[in-house]
C-alpha positions as a printed Julia matrix, in Angstrom:
96×3 Matrix{Float64}:
  11.36    1.14   -6.08
  11.16    4.65   -7.36
   8.44    7.12   -8.27
   7.19    6.21  -11.75
   7.85    2.46  -11.47
   4.97    0.14  -12.31
   4.37   -2.41   -9.57
   1.92   -5.16   -8.7
   0.61   -5.8    -5.19
   0.68   -9.59   -5.13
  -2.19  -10.41   -2.72
  -4.77   -8.67   -4.94
  -2.88   -8.29   -8.26
  -3.45   -4.53   -8.11
  -1.17   -2.79  -10.6
  -0.25    0.86  -10.34
   2.39    3.48  -10.85
   4.42    4.55   -7.82
   3.61    8.11   -6.72
   5.36    8.14   -3.32
   7.73    6.03   -1.23
   7.94    6.32    2.57
   9.91    4.62    5.29
   7.95    4.38    8.53
   8.57    2.21   11.58
  11.24    0.25    9.73
   8.97   -0.6     6.81
   8.93    0.81    3.31
   5.5     1.88    2.08
   4.74    2.58   -1.57
   1.75    4.6    -2.8
   0.13    3.48   -6.06
  -1.77    5.91   -8.26
  -4.77    3.72   -9.15
  -5.93    3.27   -5.57
  -4.14    6.18   -3.9
  -3.22    3.76   -1.09
   0.1     2.8     0.48
   1.27   -0.82    0.18
   3.96   -2.71    2.07
   6.9    -2.79   -0.35
   7.72   -6.39    0.57
   4.46   -7.44   -1.11
   5.09   -5.54   -4.34
   6.79   -6.84   -7.48
   7.69   -5.15  -10.75
   4.87   -5.38  -13.27
   4.88   -5.25  -17.05
   3.71   -1.98  -18.57
   1.02   -3.94  -20.46
  -0.63   -4.76  -17.1
  -0.96   -1.11  -16.14
  -4.09    0.83  -17.01
  -3.85    4.51  -16.27
  -6.94    6.0   -14.67
  -7.77    9.58  -15.51
  -8.32   12.15  -12.79
 -12.01   12.36  -13.77
 -12.47    8.6   -13.48
 -10.69    8.54  -10.1
 -12.95   11.35   -8.86
 -16.03    9.51  -10.12
 -14.96    6.34   -8.28
 -14.46    8.34   -5.1
 -17.82   10.08   -5.45
 -19.61    6.81   -6.25
 -18.12    5.05   -3.25
 -18.94    8.03   -1.04
 -22.52    8.13   -2.37
 -22.82    4.37   -1.86
 -21.65    4.71    1.73
 -24.06    7.58    2.36
 -26.94    5.56    0.87
 -26.09    2.52    3.02
 -25.89    4.69    6.12
 -29.25    6.29    5.36
 -30.84    2.84    4.86
 -29.4     1.72    8.19
 -30.86    4.77    9.93
 -34.28    4.08    8.39
 -34.2     0.45    9.46
 -33.31    1.51   13.02
 -36.39    3.73   13.08
 -38.59    0.89   11.84
 -37.55   -1.6    14.53
 -40.2    -2.21   17.17
 -38.78   -3.73   20.33
 -42.07   -5.54   21.02
 -41.07   -7.91   18.2
 -38.29   -9.27   20.39
 -38.79  -11.72   23.21
 -36.57  -11.88   26.27
 -33.93  -14.59   26.09
 -34.26  -15.46   29.74
 -31.11  -15.14   31.89
 -30.71  -12.36   34.26
């Protein structure tokens, strides 16, 4: 596995181009461009070029921003729901 190879991560069928290869703790880890994540090399197989869809830098940034915005929105909703909880609505379960 070398930088530039197109590989498929078998558990999820994620296909990407290799951007980095690392050996850590006796395992080889391979970074794929589409997700920018490292995968265990033992779970990767060569993929056909027709399976690979290159993602532009702009699209990758948009995905990152959208996921960050989604996380921020979910966190804000959680904070609001915590403020709306009234403990009087709960009854003791007994035990003590």
